[in-house]
Structures are given as structure tokens and as C-alpha cells.
N, C-alpha and C positions, 0 to 999 in steps of 0.2 A: 356130523360135520367136524367134530372134535379131532378126528383122525387126520384131517387136513393140516392141522397145526404141527404135526410131527413128520410130514412129508418133506423131502428135500426141495429147496427152492430152485426154480429154473431161472429166476432173476431176483436179485435183492439189492437193497441199498438203504438210503436214508431220506426222510423228508424233514422239513424244517418247520416246526410248530412256532408260529409267531415270527418266522424268519430267523430264529436264533437257536432253538432247542432241537438237537438231533434226535430223531425218533426212527426206529427201524421199520422198513416196509419190505414185503416179500411177495412173490407171485409163485404159486405152486400149480402144477398141472395135475389134473385128475380125470378119471374116466367116467365119473358120475356127475351129472348136472342135477343138483338137489332141487326139488320142487318146494313150493310153499307149504304143502300139506294142509291147506285151507280148503274145506269142502265147497266154499262159495266161489273159489277161483276156477277158471276154465281148466279142464283136464290137462292141457298141454303145459301149463305152468304149475299146477298143483302137485303132480306126481313126479317122483324121481325118474330119470331116464339115462340110458347109456349115451354118453357123448364126450368127446375130448373137450375139455374146458379148462379155464384158468381162473383160479381164485386169488384175489388180492387180499392180503392179510397185513395188518399194521398194528403198531403199538402207539397209543397216545403218550404224551409226556407223563412222567411219574412212574411209579413202580406198578407194573401190571404183569400178572402171570400168564394170562391168556391173550391170544391174538384177537383183534377186532376184525369184523367183516368189512371189507372195502368193496365188495361186489364180485360179480362173476362175468367172465367174458368167454367167447368162443374161439378167440385167437390171442396169442401173446401180444401182438401189436395193440389189439383192442384193450387188453388188460393194462398195458402201460398207459394208454390214454385215460382209462378209467381211474387208475391210481392218481394221475396228475389232476384230474377233475375233482376227485374226492379230497386229496391232500394238499393241493396247491401246485402251482406251476414249477416249483423248484424241488424236484425229486432227483437225487443223485443216485444213479445206478452203478453198482460194482460190475463192470464188464469183464 
């Protein structure tokens, strides 16, 4: 999953922690939908599979080297909504 952090963003911008602190958010497109790798989960969610998908990555406030996981969606539109649910309604996208 670490390679996703180095992929170019298809959409990026900022979210506001506490309504004041600007923190970066980005969405990257990938061809692999990573599974949970948990043997107790059903096969369809436990194993990796080929699928066009979008990963939401974000930085919380403060100094962080790695991106945090904001979830995965099967469309860009769904990824934008996922980012807003995770990070708050005020996400500013650079279009």
C-alpha cells in the first residue's frame, strides 16, 4: 500500500482540522483493490483483486511523513464523498 503514497493525485486539496488548520488531502487512482488479508473475512474482501479504484490519502495536523488512509472507493465521485465524510464537510479541492 506504501506505493500509493508516491502515485500522482487525480484530485487534491486541503481539509480544515478544527475549522482552522489546513491539512493536505489527495485522491489517487490505482488498479488494485487491496483486501484485508484477514483469513476470517469473506474471500471477496480478504484478497487483493484487480479493479480500478480510488484511494483517499490525507495528513492530519502536525508533522507527518506518511499519508494516512482515508478509505477506498470504486469511483472518483464516491472518493470525494468519502473524503468529506472522513474529514468534514469543508474540503477545498484544487481543480
